[in-house]
C-alpha positions, 0 to 999 in steps of 0.5 A: 500499500502506498502511503500518500499524505491522504492515505496518512491523514486517513488513518490519523483521523481513525487513530484520533477518534479512537483516542476521543472515544476513549476520553468521552468514555472517561469523562462521561462512563454513562453510556445507556443503549439507544434505540434509534432507526435500526430497531436496536440497542446502540452504544457509543462504540457500536456507532463508532464502528458503523461510522468506521464502516461506512466510510471505508465502504464510502472511500471504496466506493469513491475510488471505484466509481468516481473520476480520477480528477475528483479528490478524495477528500470530498469521499472524506467529507461525505464519511464525516457527514455520514458519521453524523448521521449515524451518531444522530439517528442510529 
């Protein structure tokens, strides 16, 4: 795998998310399950996992389907919007 700047930023973002989630759990240990649009009880970690999984699929679809002239950061913005929606509604 080629370590380009976008690739390094993507993985640094994932590492930062994991650190922030650890800090959030330490700051607010109460993490009651919440039932959202999926109809199943999810907690913060579950929603983070769904967000990261969705981000991976969004980036793979972007690399496979988008023209090469479009920058990858657009897929990253789409992933952030998706993550915000997951944390709000799932």
